[in-house]
All heavy atoms as a GROMACS GRO file, in nm:
protein
  550
    1PRO      N    1   0.121   2.394   0.898
    1PRO     CA    2   0.047   2.474   0.802
    1PRO      C    3  -0.004   2.602   0.867
    1PRO      O    4  -0.060   2.598   0.976
    1PRO     CB    5  -0.069   2.386   0.761
    1PRO     CG    6  -0.032   2.248   0.801
    1PRO     CD    7   0.066   2.260   0.909
    2THR      N    8   0.016   2.709   0.800
    2THR     CA    9  -0.029   2.838   0.852
    2THR      C   10  -0.126   2.901   0.754
    2THR      O   11  -0.126   2.871   0.635
    2THR     CB   12   0.089   2.932   0.874
    2THR    OG1   13   0.155   2.953   0.751
    2THR    CG2   14   0.185   2.878   0.977
    3TYR      N   15  -0.207   2.990   0.805
    3TYR     CA   16  -0.301   3.066   0.724
    3TYR      C   17  -0.302   3.206   0.779
    3TYR      O   18  -0.347   3.228   0.892
    3TYR     CB   19  -0.440   3.003   0.729
    3TYR     CG   20  -0.538   3.071   0.638
    3TYR    CD1   21  -0.531   3.053   0.502
    3TYR    CD2   22  -0.636   3.153   0.689
    3TYR    CE1   23  -0.619   3.115   0.418
    3TYR    CE2   24  -0.725   3.215   0.606
    3TYR     CZ   25  -0.717   3.196   0.471
    3TYR     OH   26  -0.805   3.257   0.387
    4LYS      N   27  -0.249   3.300   0.702
    4LYS     CA   28  -0.240   3.440   0.742
    4LYS      C   29  -0.167   3.457   0.875
    4LYS      O   30  -0.211   3.528   0.963
    4LYS     CB   31  -0.378   3.504   0.747
    4LYS     CG   32  -0.440   3.521   0.611
    4LYS     CD   33  -0.560   3.609   0.619
    4LYS     CE   34  -0.618   3.625   0.480
    4LYS     NZ   35  -0.732   3.713   0.477
    5GLY      N   36  -0.059   3.383   0.894
    5GLY     CA   37   0.023   3.398   1.012
    5GLY      C   38  -0.024   3.323   1.134
    5GLY      O   39   0.038   3.331   1.239
    6ARG      N   40  -0.132   3.247   1.124
    6ARG     CA   41  -0.179   3.170   1.239
    6ARG      C   42  -0.139   3.024   1.225
    6ARG      O   43  -0.132   2.972   1.115
    6ARG     CB   44  -0.332   3.174   1.248
    6ARG     CG   45  -0.387   3.303   1.293
    6ARG     CD   46  -0.532   3.285   1.323
    6ARG     NE   47  -0.600   3.413   1.314
    6ARG     CZ   48  -0.729   3.428   1.322
    6ARG    NH1   49  -0.806   3.325   1.338
    6ARG    NH2   50  -0.783   3.546   1.313
    7GLN      N   51  -0.123   2.961   1.337
    7GLN     CA   52  -0.096   2.819   1.339
    7GLN      C   53  -0.227   2.745   1.366
    7GLN      O   54  -0.307   2.788   1.448
    7GLN     CB   55   0.006   2.786   1.449
    7GLN     CG   56   0.050   2.644   1.456
    7GLN     CD   57   0.137   2.603   1.339
    7GLN    OE1   58   0.200   2.686   1.276
    7GLN    NE2   59   0.141   2.476   1.311
    8CYS      N   60  -0.247   2.636   1.297
    8CYS     CA   61  -0.368   2.555   1.316
    8CYS      C   62  -0.367   2.497   1.458
    8CYS      O   63  -0.269   2.436   1.500
    8CYS     CB   64  -0.373   2.445   1.212
    8CYS     SG   65  -0.512   2.332   1.231
    9LYS      N   66  -0.476   2.516   1.532
    9LYS     CA   67  -0.484   2.467   1.670
    9LYS      C   68  -0.479   2.314   1.675
    9LYS      O   69  -0.421   2.256   1.765
    9LYS     CB   70  -0.612   2.516   1.735
    9LYS     CG   71  -0.619   2.665   1.752
    9LYS     CD   72  -0.753   2.706   1.805
    9LYS     CE   73  -0.766   2.856   1.802
    9LYS     NZ   74  -0.901   2.900   1.834
   10LEU      N   75  -0.542   2.251   1.578
   10LEU     CA   76  -0.546   2.105   1.578
   10LEU      C   77  -0.412   2.045   1.535
   10LEU      O   78  -0.377   1.936   1.578
   10LEU     CB   79  -0.659   2.058   1.487
   10LEU     CG   80  -0.798   2.102   1.534
   10LEU    CD1   81  -0.901   2.070   1.429
   10LEU    CD2   82  -0.833   2.035   1.665
   11CYS      N   83  -0.337   2.118   1.451
   11CYS     CA   84  -0.203   2.070   1.414
   11CYS      C   85  -0.108   2.080   1.533
   11CYS      O   86  -0.022   1.994   1.551
   11CYS     CB   87  -0.149   2.149   1.296
   11CYS     SG   88  -0.224   2.108   1.139
   12THR      N   89  -0.122   2.186   1.612
   12THR     CA   90  -0.034   2.200   1.728
   12THR      C   91  -0.066   2.097   1.835
   12THR      O   92   0.021   2.058   1.910
   12THR     CB   93  -0.045   2.341   1.788
   12THR    OG1   94  -0.181   2.368   1.821
   12THR    CG2   95   0.006   2.445   1.692
   13GLU      N   96  -0.192   2.052   1.842
   13GLU     CA   97  -0.232   1.947   1.936
   13GLU      C   98  -0.202   1.808   1.882
   13GLU      O   99  -0.229   1.709   1.950
   13GLU     CB  100  -0.380   1.959   1.968
   13GLU     CG  101  -0.419   2.085   2.040
   13GLU     CD  102  -0.569   2.102   2.052
   13GLU    OE1  103  -0.644   2.016   2.000
   13GLU    OE2  104  -0.610   2.201   2.112
   14LYS      N  105  -0.153   1.800   1.759
   14LYS     CA  106  -0.125   1.673   1.691
   14LYS      C  107  -0.249   1.584   1.683
   14LYS      O  108  -0.244   1.464   1.708
   14LYS     CB  109  -0.011   1.597   1.761
   14LYS     CG  110   0.115   1.675   1.780
   14LYS     CD  111   0.215   1.641   1.675
   14LYS     CE  112   0.352   1.693   1.708
   14LYS     NZ  113   0.381   1.820   1.654
   15ALA      N  114  -0.361   1.645   1.645
   15ALA     CA  115  -0.487   1.571   1.633
   15ALA      C  116  -0.487   1.494   1.502
   15ALA      O  117  -0.475   1.551   1.394
   15ALA     CB  118  -0.604   1.667   1.638
   16GLY      N  119  -0.502   1.364   1.511
   16GLY     CA  120  -0.508   1.282   1.391
   16GLY      C  121  -0.642   1.295   1.321
   16GLY      O  122  -0.649   1.302   1.199
   17TYR      N  123  -0.749   1.299   1.399
   17TYR     CA  124  -0.882   1.318   1.344
   17TYR      C  125  -0.966   1.390   1.448
   17TYR      O  126  -0.930   1.399   1.565
   17TYR     CB  127  -0.946   1.185   1.306
   17TYR     CG  128  -0.978   1.096   1.424
   17TYR    CD1  129  -1.107   1.091   1.475
   17TYR    CD2  130  -0.881   1.017   1.485
   17TYR    CE1  131  -1.137   1.011   1.584
   17TYR    CE2  132  -0.910   0.937   1.592
   17TYR     CZ  133  -1.039   0.934   1.642
   17TYR     OH  134  -1.068   0.856   1.749
   18VAL      N  135  -1.080   1.440   1.405
   18VAL     CA  136  -1.171   1.511   1.493
   18VAL      C  137  -1.290   1.421   1.520
   18VAL      O  138  -1.358   1.378   1.427
   18VAL     CB  139  -1.217   1.644   1.428
   18VAL    CG1  140  -1.310   1.719   1.520
   18VAL    CG2  141  -1.097   1.730   1.393
   19ASP      N  142  -1.314   1.390   1.645
   19ASP     CA  143  -1.420   1.298   1.683
   19ASP      C  144  -1.551   1.374   1.699
   19ASP      O  145  -1.556   1.476   1.768
   19ASP     CB  146  -1.384   1.229   1.814
   19ASP     CG  147  -1.475   1.112   1.846
   19ASP    OD1  148  -1.548   1.067   1.754
   19ASP    OD2  149  -1.473   1.067   1.960
   20TYR      N  150  -1.658   1.326   1.635
   20TYR     CA  151  -1.787   1.393   1.642
   20TYR      C  152  -1.852   1.374   1.779
   20TYR      O  153  -1.942   1.450   1.815
   20TYR     CB  154  -1.880   1.343   1.532
   20TYR     CG  155  -1.925   1.199   1.547
   20TYR    CD1  156  -2.043   1.168   1.614
   20TYR    CD2  157  -1.850   1.095   1.496
   20TYR    CE1  158  -2.085   1.037   1.628
   20TYR    CE2  159  -1.890   0.965   1.509
   20TYR     CZ  160  -2.008   0.936   1.575
   20TYR     OH  161  -2.048   0.807   1.590
   21LYS      N  162  -1.808   1.277   1.857
   21LYS     CA  163  -1.867   1.254   1.989
   21LYS      C  164  -1.810   1.347   2.095
   21LYS      O  165  -1.869   1.362   2.201
   21LYS     CB  166  -1.844   1.108   2.032
   21LYS     CG  167  -1.921   1.009   1.946
   21LYS     CD  168  -1.888   0.869   1.984
   21LYS     CE  169  -1.764   0.829   1.911
   21LYS     NZ  170  -1.730   0.688   1.921
   22ASN      N  171  -1.699   1.413   2.066
   22ASN     CA  172  -1.639   1.506   2.159
   22ASN      C  173  -1.699   1.645   2.134
   22ASN      O  174  -1.642   1.729   2.065
   22ASN     CB  175  -1.487   1.508   2.141
   22ASN     CG  176  -1.418   1.578   2.253
   22ASN    OD1  177  -1.480   1.636   2.341
   22ASN    ND2  178  -1.286   1.574   2.250
   23VAL      N  179  -1.814   1.669   2.193
   23VAL     CA  180  -1.892   1.790   2.167
   23VAL      C  181  -1.821   1.914   2.220
   23VAL      O  182  -1.828   2.020   2.158
   23VAL     CB  183  -2.033   1.776   2.228
   23VAL    CG1  184  -2.114   1.901   2.208
   23VAL    CG2  185  -2.104   1.656   2.167
   24ALA      N  186  -1.750   1.902   2.328
   24ALA     CA  187  -1.682   2.018   2.386
   24ALA      C  188  -1.574   2.074   2.293
   24ALA      O  189  -1.558   2.195   2.283
   24ALA     CB  190  -1.622   1.980   2.520
   25SER      N  191  -1.505   1.986   2.223
   25SER     CA  192  -1.398   2.034   2.137
   25SER      C  193  -1.449   2.089   2.004
   25SER      O  194  -1.392   2.184   1.951
   25SER     CB  195  -1.296   1.923   2.110
   25SER     OG  196  -1.354   1.822   2.033
   26ILE      N  197  -1.557   2.032   1.951
   26ILE     CA  198  -1.606   2.083   1.823
   26ILE      C  199  -1.702   2.199   1.839
   26ILE      O  200  -1.727   2.271   1.743
   26ILE     CB  201  -1.669   1.972   1.736
   26ILE    CG1  202  -1.789   1.908   1.804
   26ILE    CG2  203  -1.568   1.869   1.698
   26ILE    CD1  204  -1.863   1.810   1.717
   27SER      N  205  -1.753   2.220   1.959
   27SER     CA  206  -1.846   2.332   1.976
   27SER      C  207  -1.773   2.466   1.977
   27SER      O  208  -1.837   2.570   1.958
   27SER     CB  209  -1.927   2.316   2.105
   27SER     OG  210  -1.842   2.320   2.217
   28ARG      N  211  -1.642   2.467   1.994
   28ARG     CA  212  -1.568   2.593   1.986
   28ARG      C  213  -1.555   2.642   1.843
   28ARG      O  214  -1.515   2.755   1.819
   28ARG     CB  215  -1.432   2.580   2.051
   28ARG     CG  216  -1.334   2.494   1.978
   28ARG     CD  217  -1.204   2.487   2.050
   28ARG     NE  218  -1.110   2.402   1.977
   28ARG     CZ  219  -0.991   2.371   2.017
   28ARG    NH1  220  -0.947   2.416   2.132
   28ARG    NH2  221  -0.912   2.295   1.945
   29PHE      N  222  -1.590   2.558   1.745
   29PHE     CA  223  -1.588   2.597   1.605
   29PHE      C  224  -1.727   2.634   1.555
   29PHE      O  225  -1.751   2.633   1.434
   29PHE     CB  226  -1.528   2.485   1.520
   29PHE     CG  227  -1.385   2.456   1.554
   29PHE    CD1  228  -1.351   2.340   1.620
   29PHE    CD2  229  -1.285   2.545   1.522
   29PHE    CE1  230  -1.219   2.312   1.652
   29PHE    CE2  231  -1.153   2.519   1.554
   29PHE     CZ  232  -1.120   2.402   1.619
   30LEU      N  233  -1.817   2.665   1.646
   30LEU     CA  234  -1.952   2.710   1.611
   30LEU      C  235  -1.971   2.853   1.660
   30LEU      O  236  -1.918   2.892   1.764
   30LEU     CB  237  -2.058   2.622   1.677
   30LEU     CG  238  -2.072   2.479   1.627
   30LEU    CD1  239  -2.168   2.403   1.716
   30LEU    CD2  240  -2.120   2.478   1.485
   31THR      N  241  -2.049   2.931   1.586
   31THR     CA  242  -2.084   3.064   1.632
   31THR      C  243  -2.196   3.052   1.734
   31THR      O  244  -2.248   2.944   1.759
   31THR     CB  245  -2.131   3.153   1.516
   31THR    OG1  246  -2.250   3.097   1.461
   31THR    CG2  247  -2.025   3.165   1.409
   32ARG      N  248  -2.235   3.163   1.791
   32ARG     CA  249  -2.343   3.157   1.891
   32ARG      C  250  -2.478   3.131   1.826
   32ARG      O  251  -2.575   3.099   1.894
   32ARG     CB  252  -2.348   3.286   1.972
   32ARG     CG  253  -2.374   3.409   1.892
   32ARG     CD  254  -2.360   3.531   1.980
   32ARG     NE  255  -2.381   3.650   1.900
   32ARG     CZ  256  -2.470   3.743   1.929
   32ARG    NH1  257  -2.542   3.733   2.037
   32ARG    NH2  258  -2.483   3.847   1.852
   33PHE      N  259  -2.484   3.141   1.693
   33PHE     CA  260  -2.608   3.109   1.622
   33PHE      C  261  -2.609   2.967   1.569
   33PHE      O  262  -2.707   2.922   1.512
   33PHE     CB  263  -2.628   3.206   1.505
   33PHE     CG  264  -2.638   3.349   1.549
   33PHE    CD1  265  -2.537   3.438   1.518
   33PHE    CD2  266  -2.746   3.394   1.622
   33PHE    CE1  267  -2.544   3.569   1.560
   33PHE    CE2  268  -2.754   3.524   1.664
   33PHE     CZ  269  -2.654   3.613   1.633
   34GLY      N  270  -2.499   2.894   1.587
   34GLY     CA  271  -2.493   2.755   1.546
   34GLY      C  272  -2.430   2.733   1.410
   34GLY      O  273  -2.432   2.621   1.359
   35LYS      N  274  -2.372   2.836   1.350
   35LYS     CA  275  -2.307   2.820   1.220
   35LYS      C  276  -2.164   2.774   1.238
   35LYS      O  277  -2.100   2.803   1.340
   35LYS     CB  278  -2.306   2.953   1.144
   35LYS     CG  279  -2.440   3.000   1.100
   35LYS     CD  280  -2.424   3.133   1.030
   35LYS     CE  281  -2.521   3.144   0.917
   35LYS     NZ  282  -2.497   3.265   0.838
   36ILE      N  283  -2.111   2.706   1.138
   36ILE     CA  284  -1.973   2.660   1.141
   36ILE      C  285  -1.882   2.780   1.112
   36ILE      O  286  -1.903   2.853   1.016
   36ILE     CB  287  -1.950   2.548   1.039
   36ILE    CG1  288  -2.039   2.429   1.071
   36ILE    CG2  289  -1.804   2.507   1.037
   36ILE    CD1  290  -2.035   2.320   0.968
   37VAL      N  291  -1.783   2.799   1.196
   37VAL     CA  292  -1.690   2.912   1.183
   37VAL      C  293  -1.603   2.889   1.059
   37VAL      O  294  -1.550   2.780   1.040
   37VAL     CB  295  -1.603   2.923   1.310
   37VAL    CG1  296  -1.496   3.029   1.294
   37VAL    CG2  297  -1.689   2.954   1.429
   38PRO      N  298  -1.587   2.991   0.974
   38PRO     CA  299  -1.504   2.973   0.855
   38PRO      C  300  -1.356   2.960   0.888
   38PRO      O  301  -1.310   2.993   0.997
   38PRO     CB  302  -1.531   3.099   0.773
   38PRO     CG  303  -1.583   3.198   0.868
   38PRO     CD  304  -1.650   3.122   0.978
   39ARG      N  305  -1.283   2.915   0.790
   39ARG     CA  306  -1.142   2.883   0.809
   39ARG      C  307  -1.058   3.007   0.838
   39ARG      O  308  -0.965   3.002   0.918
   39ARG     CB  309  -1.093   2.814   0.682
   39ARG     CG  310  -0.954   2.762   0.693
   39ARG     CD  311  -0.921   2.679   0.571
   39ARG     NE  312  -0.778   2.682   0.557
   39ARG     CZ  313  -0.713   2.718   0.450
   39ARG    NH1  314  -0.779   2.755   0.344
   39ARG    NH2  315  -0.583   2.719   0.447
   40TYR      N  316  -1.089   3.117   0.776
   40TYR     CA  317  -1.009   3.238   0.797
   40TYR      C  318  -1.029   3.295   0.937
   40TYR      O  319  -0.946   3.368   0.987
   40TYR     CB  320  -1.040   3.344   0.691
   40TYR     CG  321  -1.180   3.397   0.690
   40TYR    CD1  322  -1.218   3.502   0.772
   40TYR    CD2  323  -1.276   3.342   0.607
   40TYR    CE1  324  -1.348   3.550   0.772
   40TYR    CE2  325  -1.404   3.390   0.604
   40TYR     CZ  326  -1.440   3.494   0.687
   40TYR     OH  327  -1.569   3.541   0.686
   41TYR      N  328  -1.137   3.259   1.002
   41TYR     CA  329  -1.162   3.306   1.138
   41TYR      C  330  -1.108   3.209   1.242
   41TYR      O  331  -1.052   3.250   1.343
   41TYR     CB  332  -1.312   3.328   1.158
   41TYR     CG  333  -1.348   3.388   1.291
   41TYR    CD1  334  -1.326   3.522   1.316
   41TYR    CD2  335  -1.402   3.310   1.391
   41TYR    CE1  336  -1.357   3.577   1.439
   41TYR    CE2  337  -1.434   3.363   1.514
   41TYR     CZ  338  -1.412   3.497   1.537
   41TYR     OH  339  -1.441   3.552   1.658
   42SER      N  340  -1.124   3.080   1.218
   42SER     CA  341  -1.080   2.981   1.316
   42SER      C  342  -0.930   2.956   1.309
   42SER      O  343  -0.869   2.917   1.408
   42SER     CB  344  -1.154   2.849   1.296
   42SER     OG  345  -1.120   2.791   1.172
   43GLY      N  346  -0.870   2.975   1.193
   43GLY     CA  347  -0.727   2.953   1.178
   43GLY      C  348  -0.690   2.809   1.151
   43GLY      O  349  -0.573   2.772   1.161
   44ASN      N  350  -0.786   2.725   1.116
   44ASN     CA  351  -0.758   2.585   1.086
   44ASN      C  352  -0.695   2.570   0.949
   44ASN      O  353  -0.718   2.651   0.860
   44ASN     CB  354  -0.887   2.502   1.089
   44ASN     CG  355  -0.941   2.484   1.227
   44ASN    OD1  356  -0.868   2.494   1.324
   44ASN    ND2  357  -1.069   2.456   1.236
   45CYS      N  358  -0.618   2.462   0.933
   45CYS     CA  359  -0.570   2.428   0.800
   45CYS      C  360  -0.685   2.362   0.725
   45CYS      O  361  -0.788   2.328   0.783
   45CYS     CB  362  -0.447   2.337   0.808
   45CYS     SG  363  -0.478   2.179   0.886
   46ILE      N  364  -0.668   2.342   0.596
   46ILE     CA  365  -0.778   2.294   0.513
   46ILE      C  366  -0.820   2.152   0.552
   46ILE      O  367  -0.938   2.119   0.552
   46ILE     CB  368  -0.743   2.304   0.363
   46ILE    CG1  369  -0.862   2.279   0.275
   46ILE    CG2  370  -0.631   2.212   0.326
   46ILE    CD1  371  -0.956   2.393   0.269
   47GLN      N  372  -0.724   2.067   0.587
   47GLN     CA  373  -0.757   1.929   0.622
   47GLN      C  374  -0.839   1.924   0.751
   47GLN      O  375  -0.939   1.852   0.759
   47GLN     CB  376  -0.630   1.845   0.639
   47GLN     CG  377  -0.552   1.823   0.512
   47GLN     CD  378  -0.453   1.933   0.485
   47GLN    OE1  379  -0.434   2.024   0.568
   47GLN    NE2  380  -0.389   1.929   0.370
   48HIS      N  381  -0.796   2.000   0.852
   48HIS     CA  382  -0.868   1.997   0.979
   48HIS      C  383  -1.001   2.070   0.968
   48HIS      O  384  -1.096   2.034   1.038
   48HIS     CB  385  -0.781   2.056   1.090
   48HIS     CG  386  -0.676   1.962   1.136
   48HIS    ND1  387  -0.542   1.992   1.128
   48HIS    CD2  388  -0.684   1.838   1.191
   48HIS    CE1  389  -0.472   1.890   1.176
   48HIS    NE2  390  -0.556   1.795   1.214
   49GLN      N  391  -1.011   2.171   0.884
   49GLN     CA  392  -1.139   2.239   0.868
   49GLN      C  393  -1.243   2.145   0.807
   49GLN      O  394  -1.359   2.146   0.848
   49GLN     CB  395  -1.122   2.364   0.780
   49GLN     CG  396  -1.249   2.444   0.762
   49GLN     CD  397  -1.298   2.510   0.890
   49GLN    OE1  398  -1.221   2.534   0.981
   49GLN    NE2  399  -1.425   2.540   0.894
   50LYS      N  400  -1.201   2.063   0.712
   50LYS     CA  401  -1.292   1.965   0.654
   50LYS      C  402  -1.334   1.860   0.757
   50LYS      O  403  -1.450   1.819   0.762
   50LYS     CB  404  -1.228   1.896   0.534
   50LYS     CG  405  -1.219   1.985   0.413
   50LYS     CD  406  -1.156   1.911   0.297
   50LYS     CE  407  -1.146   2.001   0.176
   50LYS     NZ  408  -1.088   1.931   0.060
   51MET      N  409  -1.238   1.819   0.842
   51MET     CA  410  -1.271   1.722   0.947
   51MET      C  411  -1.367   1.782   1.050
   51MET      O  412  -1.459   1.714   1.095
   51MET     CB  413  -1.144   1.676   1.018
   51MET     CG  414  -1.062   1.580   0.942
   51MET     SD  415  -0.929   1.521   1.047
   51MET     CE  416  -0.797   1.512   0.930
   52VAL      N  417  -1.346   1.908   1.086
   52VAL     CA  418  -1.433   1.975   1.182
   52VAL      C  419  -1.573   1.989   1.126
   52VAL      O  420  -1.673   1.962   1.194
   52VAL     CB  421  -1.374   2.113   1.222
   52VAL    CG1  422  -1.477   2.198   1.292
   52VAL    CG2  423  -1.254   2.096   1.310
   53ALA      N  424  -1.583   2.029   1.000
   53ALA     CA  425  -1.714   2.048   0.938
   53ALA      C  426  -1.791   1.917   0.930
   53ALA      O  427  -1.911   1.912   0.963
   53ALA     CB  428  -1.698   2.108   0.799
   54SER      N  429  -1.725   1.810   0.892
   54SER     CA  430  -1.795   1.682   0.884
   54SER      C  431  -1.830   1.628   1.022
   54SER      O  432  -1.935   1.566   1.041
   54SER     CB  433  -1.712   1.580   0.806
   54SER     OG  434  -1.594   1.551   0.873
   55ALA      N  435  -1.744   1.654   1.123
   55ALA     CA  436  -1.775   1.611   1.259
   55ALA      C  437  -1.895   1.687   1.314
   55ALA      O  438  -1.980   1.628   1.382
   55ALA     CB  439  -1.654   1.631   1.349
   56ILE      N  440  -1.904   1.816   1.285
   56ILE     CA  441  -2.019   1.894   1.330
   56ILE      C  442  -2.146   1.845   1.263
   56ILE      O  443  -2.251   1.831   1.326
   56ILE     CB  444  -1.995   2.044   1.304
   56ILE    CG1  445  -1.888   2.097   1.398
   56ILE    CG2  446  -2.123   2.124   1.318
   56ILE    CD1  447  -1.843   2.238   1.370
   57LYS      N  448  -2.138   1.816   1.134
   57LYS     CA  449  -2.256   1.768   1.062
   57LYS      C  450  -2.300   1.632   1.114
   57LYS      O  451  -2.420   1.606   1.127
   57LYS     CB  452  -2.226   1.762   0.913
   57LYS     CG  453  -2.213   1.899   0.851
   57LYS     CD  454  -2.170   1.892   0.706
   57LYS     CE  455  -2.144   2.030   0.652
   57LYS     NZ  456  -2.096   2.026   0.512
   58ASN      N  457  -2.205   1.543   1.146
   58ASN     CA  458  -2.241   1.413   1.203
   58ASN      C  459  -2.303   1.428   1.341
   58ASN      O  460  -2.400   1.360   1.375
   58ASN     CB  461  -2.119   1.323   1.211
   58ASN     CG  462  -2.074   1.274   1.076
   58ASN    OD1  463  -2.151   1.274   0.980
   58ASN    ND2  464  -1.949   1.234   1.066
   59ALA      N  465  -2.247   1.518   1.422
   59ALA     CA  466  -2.300   1.539   1.557
   59ALA      C  467  -2.440   1.600   1.551
   59ALA      O  468  -2.524   1.570   1.636
   59ALA     CB  469  -2.207   1.629   1.636
   60ARG      N  470  -2.466   1.684   1.453
   60ARG     CA  471  -2.600   1.741   1.437
   60ARG      C  472  -2.700   1.633   1.396
   60ARG      O  473  -2.814   1.634   1.441
   60ARG     CB  474  -2.598   1.850   1.331
   60ARG     CG  475  -2.539   1.979   1.377
   60ARG     CD  476  -2.535   2.076   1.264
   60ARG     NE  477  -2.488   2.207   1.306
   60ARG     CZ  478  -2.453   2.302   1.222
   60ARG    NH1  479  -2.458   2.282   1.092
   60ARG    NH2  480  -2.412   2.418   1.267
   61THR      N  481  -2.657   1.542   1.311
   61THR     CA  482  -2.746   1.439   1.261
   61THR      C  483  -2.796   1.347   1.373
   61THR      O  484  -2.913   1.308   1.375
   61THR     CB  485  -2.676   1.356   1.152
   61THR    OG1  486  -2.632   1.443   1.050
   61THR    CG2  487  -2.770   1.254   1.092
   62ILE      N  488  -2.708   1.314   1.468
   62ILE     CA  489  -2.750   1.225   1.576
   62ILE      C  490  -2.784   1.303   1.703
   62ILE      O  491  -2.786   1.248   1.812
   62ILE     CB  492  -2.644   1.117   1.604
   62ILE    CG1  493  -2.510   1.178   1.639
   62ILE    CG2  494  -2.632   1.022   1.490
   62ILE    CD1  495  -2.408   1.077   1.682
   63ALA      N  496  -2.811   1.432   1.686
   63ALA     CA  497  -2.867   1.520   1.791
   63ALA      C  498  -2.772   1.542   1.909
   63ALA      O  499  -2.817   1.559   2.022
   63ALA     CB  500  -3.002   1.469   1.839
   64LEU      N  501  -2.643   1.544   1.886
   64LEU     CA  502  -2.549   1.583   1.991
   64LEU      C  503  -2.532   1.735   1.992
   64LEU      O  504  -2.504   1.794   2.096
   64LEU     CB  505  -2.413   1.516   1.970
   64LEU     CG  506  -2.410   1.366   1.986
   64LEU    CD1  507  -2.272   1.313   1.954
   64LEU    CD2  508  -2.451   1.325   2.125
   65LEU      N  509  -2.546   1.798   1.875
   65LEU     CA  510  -2.542   1.943   1.861
   65LEU      C  511  -2.669   1.990   1.793
   65LEU      O  512  -2.724   1.920   1.708
   65LEU     CB  513  -2.422   1.985   1.774
   65LEU     CG  514  -2.283   1.975   1.834
   65LEU    CD1  515  -2.178   2.007   1.728
   65LEU    CD2  516  -2.268   2.068   1.951
   66PRO      N  517  -2.715   2.110   1.827
   66PRO     CA  518  -2.836   2.160   1.760
   66PRO      C  519  -2.801   2.217   1.623
   66PRO      O  520  -2.690   2.262   1.597
   66PRO     CB  521  -2.882   2.271   1.854
   66PRO     CG  522  -2.758   2.318   1.920
   66PRO     CD  523  -2.672   2.196   1.935
   67PHE      N  524  -2.900   2.217   1.533
   67PHE     CA  525  -2.882   2.279   1.403
   67PHE      C  526  -2.884   2.431   1.418
   67PHE      O  527  -2.807   2.500   1.353
   67PHE     CB  528  -2.992   2.235   1.306
   67PHE     CG  529  -2.967   2.098   1.247
   67PHE    CD1  530  -3.022   1.986   1.306
   67PHE    CD2  531  -2.890   2.084   1.135
   67PHE    CE1  532  -3.000   1.862   1.253
   67PHE    CE2  533  -2.866   1.959   1.081
   67PHE     CZ  534  -2.922   1.848   1.140
   68VAL      N  535  -2.972   2.482   1.501
   68VAL     CA  536  -2.986   2.626   1.523
   68VAL      C  537  -2.998   2.648   1.672
   68VAL      O  538  -3.063   2.572   1.742
   68VAL     CB  539  -3.112   2.680   1.453
   68VAL    CG1  540  -3.125   2.829   1.474
   68VAL    CG2  541  -3.110   2.647   1.306
   69LYS      N  542  -2.932   2.756   1.721
   69LYS     CA  543  -2.943   2.786   1.864
   69LYS      C  544  -3.048   2.891   1.886
   69LYS      O  545  -3.075   2.975   1.806
   69LYS     CB  546  -2.808   2.834   1.917
   69LYS     CG  547  -2.708   2.723   1.925
   69LYS     CD  548  -2.583   2.768   1.993
   69LYS     CE  549  -2.486   2.653   2.001
   69LYS     NZ  550  -2.362   2.686   2.061
   0.00000   0.00000   0.00000
């Protein structure tokens, strides 16, 4: 799946799901202010963007990631 000529990074890595406990991998989808990066900027497909967003929200809930930096 492509979006504006980009390939989804998670599709190229053959990621089945995005784990909320892997903070290093999901923190690259956050801005420096702690907001979730939109799909047109990150280049994710719609399925992986939804997985990333829910993983970030779960990690914030159990205090692995901050809500605001």
